[in-house]
C-alpha positions as CSV (number, residue, x, y, z in Angstrom):
1,M,36.3,-30.3,-23.6
2,T,34.8,-26.7,-24.1
3,G,31.4,-27.5,-23.1
4,K,32.8,-29.4,-20.1
5,A,34.8,-27.2,-19.1
6,G,32.1,-24.4,-19.8
7,V,30.1,-26.5,-17.5
8,E,32.6,-26.6,-14.3
9,A,33.1,-22.8,-14.8
10,M,29.9,-22.2,-14.2
11,P,28.9,-21.2,-10.1
12,A,28.4,-24.0,-8.0
13,G,24.6,-25.0,-7.6
14,T,23.5,-23.6,-10.8
15,T,23.2,-26.5,-13.0
16,S,21.8,-28.6,-10.4
17,G,18.6,-28.5,-8.0
18,T,14.9,-27.3,-8.3
19,P,13.8,-24.1,-9.8
20,Q,12.6,-22.9,-6.5
21,V,15.7,-23.3,-4.2
22,L,18.0,-21.7,-6.9
23,L,15.9,-18.9,-7.5
24,A,15.9,-18.3,-3.5
25,H,19.8,-18.7,-3.6
26,H,20.0,-16.2,-6.4
27,L,17.6,-13.9,-4.9
28,K,19.5,-13.8,-1.9
29,Q,22.9,-13.5,-3.4
30,L,21.2,-9.9,-5.0
31,K,20.0,-9.2,-2.2
32,L,16.3,-8.4,-3.4
33,P,14.6,-10.1,-0.3
34,T,11.1,-8.7,-1.2
35,V,10.9,-10.1,-4.8
36,L,12.2,-13.3,-3.0
37,R,9.3,-13.1,-0.7
38,E,6.8,-12.2,-3.4
39,Y,7.5,-13.7,-6.6
40,D,5.3,-16.8,-6.2
41,K,1.9,-14.9,-4.6
42,V,2.0,-12.2,-7.7
43,A,2.6,-15.0,-10.5
44,R,-0.3,-16.3,-8.8
45,E,-2.1,-12.8,-9.3
46,C,-0.8,-12.4,-12.7
47,A,-1.8,-15.3,-14.0
48,G,-5.3,-14.9,-12.9
49,D,-5.4,-11.4,-14.4
50,G,-3.9,-12.3,-17.6
51,V,-0.8,-9.7,-17.0
52,D,2.0,-10.6,-19.5
53,H,5.5,-11.3,-17.9
54,P,7.2,-7.8,-18.3
55,R,4.4,-6.4,-16.2
56,Y,4.9,-9.3,-13.7
57,L,8.4,-8.1,-14.0
58,L,7.5,-4.5,-13.2
59,R,5.4,-5.4,-10.0
60,L,8.1,-7.0,-8.2
61,V,10.8,-4.7,-9.0
62,E,8.4,-2.1,-7.9
63,L,7.7,-3.7,-4.2
64,E,11.2,-3.9,-3.9
65,L,11.9,-0.6,-4.8
66,I,9.5,0.4,-2.5
67,D,10.3,-1.8,0.3
68,R,13.9,-0.9,0.2
69,E,13.1,2.8,0.2
70,R,11.0,1.8,3.5
71,R,13.8,0.3,5.1
72,M,16.4,3.1,4.0
73,V,13.7,5.3,5.9
74,E,13.9,3.4,9.2
75,R,17.5,3.1,8.8
76,R,18.0,7.3,9.0
77,I,15.7,7.4,11.8
78,K,17.5,5.0,13.8
79,A,20.3,6.7,12.9
80,A,19.1,9.9,13.8
81,R,18.5,9.0,17.6
82,F,15.5,10.5,18.0
83,P,14.0,10.5,21.7
84,A,10.7,10.1,20.2
85,V,9.2,9.6,16.2
86,K,7.0,12.9,15.9
87,S,5.2,14.2,12.9
88,L,3.0,17.2,11.9
89,D,0.0,14.8,11.7
90,T,-0.3,15.0,15.7
91,F,1.2,18.5,16.1
92,D,-1.5,21.1,17.2
93,F,-1.0,24.4,15.5
94,T,-4.7,26.0,17.3
95,A,-2.3,26.1,20.6
96,I,0.3,28.2,19.4
97,P,-1.1,31.1,17.5
98,S,2.0,33.1,17.2
99,L,3.2,29.8,14.9
100,N,3.3,30.5,11.4
101,K,1.6,27.1,9.7
102,M,2.0,27.5,6.7
103,L,6.1,28.1,7.2
104,V,6.4,25.2,8.9
105,L,4.4,22.9,6.4
106,E,7.0,24.6,3.7
107,L,9.9,23.6,5.5
108,A,8.7,20.2,6.0
109,R,9.2,19.9,2.1
110,C,12.9,19.8,3.5
111,E,14.1,22.1,0.5
112,F,15.7,24.3,3.1
113,V,18.0,21.4,4.1
114,L,19.1,21.0,0.1
115,R,20.0,25.3,0.2
116,R,21.8,24.5,3.8
117,E,19.4,26.5,5.5
118,N,19.1,26.9,9.5
119,V,15.9,26.9,11.3
120,I,15.4,28.6,14.8
121,A,12.4,27.6,17.0
122,L,12.1,29.9,19.3
123,G,9.8,30.1,22.5
124,N,9.3,29.7,26.2
125,S,9.4,26.5,27.6
126,G,6.3,23.4,26.2
127,T,5.1,25.6,24.1
128,G,6.0,22.4,21.6
129,K,9.6,23.4,20.2
130,T,11.0,20.1,20.8
131,H,7.7,18.4,18.2
132,A,8.3,20.7,15.8
133,A,11.9,19.6,15.6
134,L,11.4,16.0,15.5
135,A,8.8,16.4,13.0
136,L,10.5,18.5,10.7
137,G,13.6,15.8,11.2
138,L,10.9,12.4,10.4
139,A,10.5,14.5,7.3
140,A,14.0,15.1,6.1
141,C,14.7,11.7,7.0
142,Q,11.3,10.4,4.3
143,K,12.7,13.1,1.7
144,G,16.5,11.0,2.0
145,F,18.6,13.1,3.9
146,S,21.1,12.1,6.6
147,V,19.6,13.7,10.1
148,A,21.2,13.6,13.9
149,F,19.5,14.8,16.8
150,T,20.8,15.7,20.3
151,T,20.9,18.2,22.9
152,A,23.3,21.1,23.7
153,A,24.7,19.6,26.9
154,A,24.6,16.1,25.5
155,L,26.9,17.6,22.2
156,V,29.3,19.5,24.5
157,H,29.8,16.6,26.6
158,Q,30.2,14.4,23.6
159,L,32.9,17.3,22.0
160,M,34.6,17.4,25.3
161,E,35.3,13.4,25.9
162,A,36.1,13.3,21.8
163,R,38.9,16.1,22.5
164,D,40.4,14.3,25.7
165,E,40.1,11.0,24.1
166,R,42.2,12.3,20.9
167,R,39.3,11.7,18.4
168,L,37.6,15.2,18.4
169,L,38.7,16.0,14.2
170,K,36.6,12.8,13.6
171,L,33.7,13.8,15.3
172,Q,34.0,16.9,13.9
173,R,33.9,15.7,10.4
174,D,30.8,13.0,11.0
175,L,29.0,16.2,12.6
176,Q,29.7,18.2,9.7
177,A,28.5,15.1,6.8
178,V,25.7,14.9,8.4
179,K,22.7,16.8,5.8
180,L,20.5,18.1,9.3
181,L,21.5,18.5,12.8
182,I,19.0,20.0,15.1
183,I,20.3,20.8,18.0
184,D,17.2,20.5,21.3
185,E,17.7,22.9,24.3
186,L,20.2,25.4,23.9
187,G,20.0,27.7,26.6
188,Y,18.7,25.9,29.5
189,V,22.1,24.9,30.6
190,P,25.0,27.1,31.3
191,L,28.0,25.6,29.1
192,S,31.7,26.1,30.2
193,P,34.2,28.3,28.3
194,T,35.9,25.3,26.7
195,G,32.4,23.8,26.2
196,A,31.0,27.2,24.5
197,E,34.2,27.4,21.8
198,L,34.0,23.5,20.7
199,L,30.4,24.2,20.0
200,F,30.6,27.2,18.3
201,E,33.2,25.1,16.1
202,V,30.2,22.7,14.9
203,F,28.3,25.6,14.4
204,S,31.1,27.8,12.4
205,Q,32.0,24.4,11.0
206,R,28.5,23.5,9.3
207,Y,28.4,27.2,8.2
208,E,26.8,27.0,4.6
209,R,27.8,23.7,4.5
210,G,24.6,22.0,6.0
211,S,21.5,22.7,7.6
212,T,21.4,23.0,11.7
213,L,18.5,23.3,13.7
214,V,18.1,25.2,17.1
215,V,15.7,24.9,19.8
216,N,16.1,27.4,22.3
217,L,15.0,30.0,24.9
218,P,15.3,34.1,23.1
219,F,18.5,35.3,21.6
220,E,18.8,37.7,24.9
221,D,19.4,34.5,26.8
222,W,22.1,33.4,25.0
223,T,25.1,35.6,26.5
224,S,24.5,33.7,30.0
225,V,24.8,30.4,28.6
226,L,27.9,31.0,26.0
227,G,29.1,33.3,28.6
228,S,30.7,35.4,25.9
229,E,29.3,38.4,24.2
230,R,31.7,38.5,21.3
231,L,31.4,34.2,21.2
232,T,27.3,34.8,21.2
233,G,27.8,37.8,18.5
234,A,29.8,35.3,16.3
235,L,27.9,32.2,16.4
236,L,24.4,34.3,15.6
237,D,26.2,35.9,12.6
238,R,26.8,32.2,11.2
239,L,23.3,30.4,12.1
240,T,21.3,33.6,11.1
241,H,22.8,34.4,7.7
242,H,20.3,32.1,5.9
243,V,17.4,31.6,8.7
244,H,14.1,30.2,9.4
245,I,12.8,31.8,12.5
246,L,9.6,29.7,14.4
247,T,8.3,31.7,17.3
248,M,6.4,30.0,19.3
249,N,5.2,31.8,22.4
250,G,2.2,31.0,24.2
251,D,1.1,28.3,27.5
252,S,3.0,25.4,28.2
253,Y,1.5,22.3,26.6
254,R,2.4,20.5,30.0
255,L,0.8,22.9,32.2
256,K,-2.5,22.3,29.8
257,Q,-2.3,18.5,30.2
258,S,-2.3,18.8,33.7
259,A,-4.7,21.3,34.6
260,G,-7.2,19.4,32.2
261,R,-6.6,16.1,33.9
262,R,-7.9,17.8,37.2
263,R,-11.7,17.1,37.6
264,P,-13.4,19.9,38.1
265,A,-15.9,19.9,41.6
266,T,-20.0,19.1,40.0
267,P,-22.9,20.6,41.9
268,A,-23.1,17.2,43.3
269,D,-19.6,17.4,44.8
270,R,-20.0,21.2,46.2
271,A,-23.1,20.1,48.0
272,E,-21.5,17.0,49.5
273,Q,-18.2,19.5,51.0
274,N,-21.4,21.9,52.4
275,Q,-23.0,19.0,54.6
276,A,-19.6,17.6,55.7
277,I,-18.8,21.0,56.8
278,A,-22.3,21.8,58.2
279,E,-21.5,18.2,59.9
280,T,-17.6,18.1,61.2
281,G,-16.7,22.4,60.7
282,E,-14.3,20.8,58.6
283,P,-14.0,20.5,54.8
284,E,-13.9,16.8,53.5
285,T,-10.8,16.0,51.5
286,G,-12.1,15.8,48.2
287,E,-10.3,16.1,44.2
288,I,-7.0,17.7,43.6
289,G,-7.8,21.4,42.6
290,N,-11.3,21.4,43.1
291,P,-12.3,25.1,45.3
292,D,-12.4,25.0,48.5
293,P,-15.8,26.2,49.6
294,R,-14.8,28.7,52.1
295,G,-12.0,29.9,49.9
296,K,-9.2,29.5,52.8
297,A,-7.9,25.9,51.5
298,D,-3.8,26.2,51.0
299,D,-2.7,25.6,47.3
300,T,-0.2,23.4,48.5
301,A,-2.2,21.2,50.0
302,R,-4.9,21.1,46.7
303,D,-2.3,20.4,44.3
304,P,0.3,19.0,46.1
305,I,2.1,17.7,42.4
306,G,0.2,19.4,39.8
307,P,1.1,23.0,38.3
308,L,1.1,25.1,40.7
309,A,3.9,23.1,42.6
310,V,5.9,22.5,40.3
311,L,5.6,26.5,39.3
312,R,6.1,27.5,43.2
313,R,9.6,26.0,42.7
314,F,10.6,26.8,39.5
315,R,8.7,30.0,38.9
316,P,7.6,32.0,41.7
317,N,6.9,34.8,39.6
318,G,4.6,33.1,37.6
319,L,3.0,31.3,40.8
320,L,1.7,34.9,41.9
321,L,-0.1,35.4,38.9
322,L,-1.4,31.9,39.1
323,R,-2.7,32.6,43.0
324,R,-4.2,36.0,41.5
325,S,-5.8,34.7,38.5
326,G,-7.1,31.5,40.2
327,P,-8.1,28.2,39.1
328,E,-9.8,29.3,35.6
329,L,-6.5,30.0,34.1
330,L,-5.3,27.0,34.5
331,R,-7.8,25.4,32.6
332,R,-7.4,27.6,29.7
C-alpha cells in the first residue's frame, strides 16, 4: 500500500514516457530553455572529448547562465525605450576635441550609477551628446542597471497627463526607482510653469537616490527654459552636487555629413561649365555646392536643401559667417 501510494503521489508524467519527452517537460517547467536546446549536442561533444559528467553539467549550466544574461540585457534595453541603440565603439572622439575621452570611458564602467552621481552633457546642437548618452545607457543596461530614456518635453507631457488622470504619484515612484534616468533635449523647448515645477519634482525626488543623465544646452539658457531663476537655481543645486560634466562643443556632425555628401567640382566639371558659359552665356546647372565660375550664383540656388538653407532659416548669424568663409568651411 505504501509503495502504491508513493507512486500515485508522484507528479503525472514522471513514471511513463520516454526520457527525452520527460526531460523536455521538466526543463520547460524549470525554465531552462538553453539546457533543453543544447543538452544533446553538448553530450555528443563531451562524449567525443572524454569529458566526465560534472564538466558536462558545468558546460550546460554556463550556457544557460550566458543566455539568461543576454535575455535580461535585451529586456532592459527594451524597457529603456532608447530611440536607437548606440555604443561608444561607433563614437568619433576625434571630432569633439573638447570632450574628455578618459572621463567618458570611466563613466562607461557605470560606477557613477552605484554612487548615485549625475552626468550632464553640455554643448551646441549636433555634437554627439545624445549618442554619448545612449552609449552610457547601453553600458548601464549591460551592467545590470535599470535605465529609462526620455526627452524633457515628453517627460513633462507624461507628468502632466498623469496628474490629470490622478496617477502622478505612481509615475513619480516609477521614475524614482529607475537606476539611471536619461533626459534628452533639456533646454530646447520652453516649459510651462506647471511643467517646470513637475520636472523639478523629478530631479528633487531622485536627488541622492538615483543617477540622472541630462543632455542640454549651456547653463545660461536654463532660466529661459524653466521660466524662473529661483527654480533654475534649486534644480542646478541638486543636479550639480554630485556631477560629471561632459563638455561637447564643436562643429555639428550633421552639417559635416551634409557637406561631405556634396561632390566637389573636378577640373573636367569646371572645363564643361566654362564651355557652357562661352557658348550660351549662362552657367550650366551642376552638382549642388559646386562654386559658380563667375562667383555670382545665389547660395539658395546652389544649396536648396543643404546646410546653407537650414542655417538661413534657423541660424542667420551662422549663415553670414558661412557666406564669408565660403564652402571650404562646410567641408572642414
